[in-house]
N, C-alpha and C positions, 0 to 999 in steps of 0.2 A: 708471186704464186709459189706454192710448194709442189715439187714434182718428185715422185718416187718411181724409179724404173728398175727393170730386171728383177721383179719380185714374183714369187709364186703367190698369187692373190686368191684368197678364199673369201669370196664376197658375201656368202650366206644369202645370195640372191640368184642362184642358178646360172651365173655367168662368170664362174671362176676362170682365172687365167694362169696357165702353166708358166708363162713368162710374160708379164705384163707391166703396165704403168698405171699410175693414178695421178691426177692433177687436182690440186686443192686451191681455192681462191676465196678470200674473205670468210674463212672458217668453214666452207662448204666444199663438198666434192663436186668438181666441175666436169671431169671427164675420167673415163676408165676404159682400158682396152688392151689388146695384145701389143707387144713391142713393135711388131712390123707396121702397126698403124699409128705409132706415136707421133703427134704433131711437133712442129718446130718449138724448141724451148729457148726462151730469151736468156741472154747473159745475166739479166737482172733477177731471174728466177732462182730459187734455192732448189738444187737437184741432189737427191739422195740415191745412190746406187745400192740397191738391196742385195746385189750379188747372189741372187738365187734364194735368199731367205724367204720365210713365209710371212705374208702380210694379211692380216684379218681385221675385222672390226674390233674396236676396243671392247674389252670385257665388261659385263654388267653384272653387278651383284644385286639381285632383285629383292633381297631382304637381309638387312644387317642393322647394326647400331653404331656404326662408325661415327666418331665425333661426339656421341652421346655418352659412351662409356670410354673415357679417354685412356690411352695407352699409358700404363705404369703410374697412374695418378692416384687411384683409390677413390674414397668417398667424395672428395672435392671435385673430381671430374666425372662422377657418376650421376647423370641426369636422365636416366632412361625410364625410371618408374616412379610415379607419384602415388605412393601406397597409403593414401589416407581417404580416398574416395574411389569406389569401383567404377564410377561413371565420369570419364574425363574426355569427352570428344573435342573439347575446345582447346586442348593443349596442342601446340604446334612444334614440330621437331626443329624448325629453323630457329626457335628461341632457345634451344638447348644444345645445339651443335657448336663445337669449337673447331673452327676451320683449321686451327693450328695443331690439331691432333696429329701426332707423328704417323698414325696409321694411314692418313691420306697419302703421305709420301711413299709408304710401303705399298699402298695400292697401285700408285703410278708405276713403281718399279716392277710390279707384277703384271702390268698391262691393263689394269682396271681403270676405265675412263669414266664410268658412271656407277653411282651407288644409290640404292633406295634405302634410306635410313629413317628411323623413327622410334617411337616409344616401345617399351617392352610389353610383356604379357601378364603383368600382375593384375591389371584391371579388366573388367568385362569390356569396357570401351576405353582404349588407351590413349587415343589421340591421333594426330595427323602426321603421316609420313611425308617425306620430301625426296625428290629425285635430284641429285646433284652431280655435276662434273667433279672429278677429284682434284681439280686444279683451279685456283683462284685466290685473290687477295682477301676476300670476305665470303661468308656464306651466301650473301645476296648475289655476288657475282657468279657463284658456283651453281645456283639454282637453275634447273631445267623446268621443273614444275613443283609448286608447293601451294596447297597440298596436292599430293599425287595419289593418296590412298588414306583410308581410315582403318585403324587397327582395332580389331575385336579379338577376344580370347575365350577359349573354352577349356574345360578339363581341369587338370591338376593345379595350374598356377594360380588362378583367381581363388580357388577353393583353399589352397594352402595359406596364401597371404592373409585372407580375411578370416579364416578360422582362427589364426593366431591372434587376431584382433577382436575375436568374439563378436563379429558382425557379419552380415550377409555380403557375399554369397558363401555358404559353406557346403552347398550341394550343386551338382550339375543342373538340377531343376531350377534352382534359384538363379544361377548364371544365365540360363536361357530366358527365364521370366523377366529378369532385369533388362536384358537386351531388348526383348519384345516390348516391354513397357516404354522404353526410351524411343523406340522406332514408332510406336503408336502415337506417343506424345509429339514427336517431331512431325509426323504426318498431319495431326490436328493443328499444330502450330503453323505449319506451312499453309494449310487450307484457310485458316483464319487470316493469315497475312495476305493471301491472294484475294480473299473476299473484301478485305479492307482496301487493297490496291484497286480493285475493280469498281468499288463503290464507296468512296471515302465519306460521302455525305451520310450514308445510312449505317455504316459499320464502324465499330470502334477498333482502333489499332491495337493488336495484342501487345501485352507488355513484353519488352525485349528479354529473351532468355538466350544467353550465349551458348549454352550447351545444345539446346534444341536448334538454334540457328546454325550451328556447326554441322548438324546432321541433315540439313535440308538437301545438300548435294547428294547425300547417300540415299535418301528415300526417293529422290528424283532419278536415281540411277546414273548420275553424272560423275560420281566419285567411287572408285574401286574400294571395296572392303577387303582388307587383308585378314583372313580368318586364321588365327593361331589354333591349330588342332592337330594333335598327334594320334590319339587313339581312334579306331574306326568309328566307334559310336559318337565321338565328338565331331568327327568329320561329317557324319550323317546329320547330326543336329544342326551344324552350320548350314548344310544344304537345305534342310527343312525350313529354317528361318529365312534363308535367302530367297527361297521360292515363295514363301508367304508374303514377303515384302518386295519381291521382284528386284533384288539387289544385284549389282554387278560385283562379283566376288572372285577372289582367288583363294585357293586352299594352301596355306603356308605351313611348312614343316611336313604335314601329311605323312607322318612316319609309318602308319599302318595302311596307307593308301594302296600299296602294292597288294595287300590282302583282299581288297575289294575293288580292284582295278576295273573289272567288268561293270560294276555298278557306277563307278565314277565316269566311265565312258558314256553311259546313258545320259548323264547330266551335262557333261562337257565343260566343266569349270577348269580354268588353268591351274596347274599344280606347280608349287614352288617347294622343292624338296631340300631338306637339310636341317641342321648340319649333319653330315654323314660321317665326318672324320672326328668322331668323339666317342667316349665311352658311354655305356648305358647308365647315366648318372641318376636317373629317376625312373619310376615304375612305367611311365608312359613310353619310355624308350626301349622296353624289353624286346620288342620285335623290330628294332632298327636293323636295316640291312643295306649294304652297299649295292645290292642287286636292285633295290627299289626303283631308282631312276630308270633303269633299263626295262624293267617289267612294265612300268606305267607307260613309258614311251612306246613300247611294242604293242601295248593295248590301244594305242591311238590317241593318247592324251598329250596335250601341250605341256611339256615338262621343262621347268627351269631348275637350275641348281644354285643354291645360295650358301653362304658361310654362316649366317647369323652372327657375324663378328660382334663381340670377341670370342664367341663360343668356339669357332674355328678362326684363327687369324686370317684377315682378309686376303693376305698375299697367297693363301693356299687355295683360292677359288679354282684355278685351273687344275690343281692337283686333285681336288674333289671330282672334277669332271673326268680326269684321267683314270681315277680309281673306278668310276662308274663304267668306263669303257672296259677296263680290265675285268669287271664283273658282268659283262654282257651287253652293255649299251653300245649302240652303233657310234663310231667315232664322230661322224658328221653330226649326228643328233646330239651328241654331247657338246659339240661346239655351239650348236643352236641353243642349247640349254643355258649357255652363259653369254649369249649375244641376242639374236633376234627373238627367241622365245621369251627371254627375260624382258626385252623391250616391250613385247606384246602384253606381258603380264601387268605392266603399268600404263598400257595404252600410249606408249611413246614410240612405237615402231615406225611412225612417219618421220622421225628425226634421227633415231639411233638404232643400232643393232645389226646393220648390214652396210656394205659399201656400195652405195648407189648414188647416182647423180642427184644433187639437191639435198642430200642428207648431210648431217654434221660430219666434219672431217675428223672423226675419232678413230684411231687405228693403233695397232700394236704389231711390231715386227719381231718375229721369233726366229732364232737361229736354226731351228728344225721344226718338224711338224708339232703344232701346239700341244697335242695330247702326249707327246713323248716327254716323260719326266725330266730327261736330260737336256731338253731344249731350254734356252734362256731367252729372256726378253732383251732384245738389242735396243729397241726404241719404242717409246710411247708418245703418241701424238693426240692432242686434244684441240678441237676447233682449228685444225691446220697448223698448230704450233707444237714443236718438239718440247715436251715437258720432262722427259727423262731419256737419257742415253747411257747405255752400258759401254764404257770405253775399254773394258777388259775382254770383249769378244768381238 
């Protein structure tokens, strides 16, 4: 077993310990509590004395492209956008991720234990995201859930890519229409498949369509849809379509969400904000603000903060959260935005995002309070195994 003692534990589950211990066994959290109640520790157990440092759940980047846009490689390592067909729901992130991407090591060094990575936003439907641990010998070993979400995109990106190719979509109307068309077709395809399964003698089995088949979990509400939308009107279009088809959706980027926070509160979709640590490189980012996460959090929305790596290098996830605190976000809510809220946004909060008995033993030990920029990661633990240790602090 792995035992960490004398830690200031921020559990993200309302039972934090000013001086506590945590016990891990077989990759799971077995026990947690105050030091005065710590049980007997066997000589065969691995014991780490945190010496008053801050222990919290491993960080979660809820939207990035790590492993799909490889660090310092260029075109050969860029597998994030298939820009020849605007409808590609059948593409799977796990087939494009290089587990040896150096960014995974940098993620571990920054205390990030889970990443949600997948296709970019060039296509109306981009494909399937995957949730991975940041440590493992292969992508298959790293997977928590794949697919964990389906990527769709609105606004500037699909318009720009396909306008240059002189094909649809070149307007926001066409982007929405193409998405609706595929969802309608997927619904009909699924209904025909069910009719066949319920009465094979009288019904003909529909011809297999890989794209439509990939959308079945989406129209059934079993797979989260990650909606790339920056501008307020695009955000509202995403909501309009989600309501039409009863989709389980998160609003990713949501750059102008702070401007319509009261409206977003009425609908209740999870918000994944970012990247916030960038310049306004395109028109849709003209209203980008570091105050956005705090404004939406104070409006009562479930807010996560993401890097969109490599737009913001993944190791700066906690810095993004710290900047949100500087600009008005509550510090505890900022920690939630990179832990339990992020886990909820991909419906994995039963396994990760907080330090609770039975959950995965993913943790990070900081030398000081995590939102303090001068704080350093002392140790990162995934599945109860130390995967990074800073020997300089």
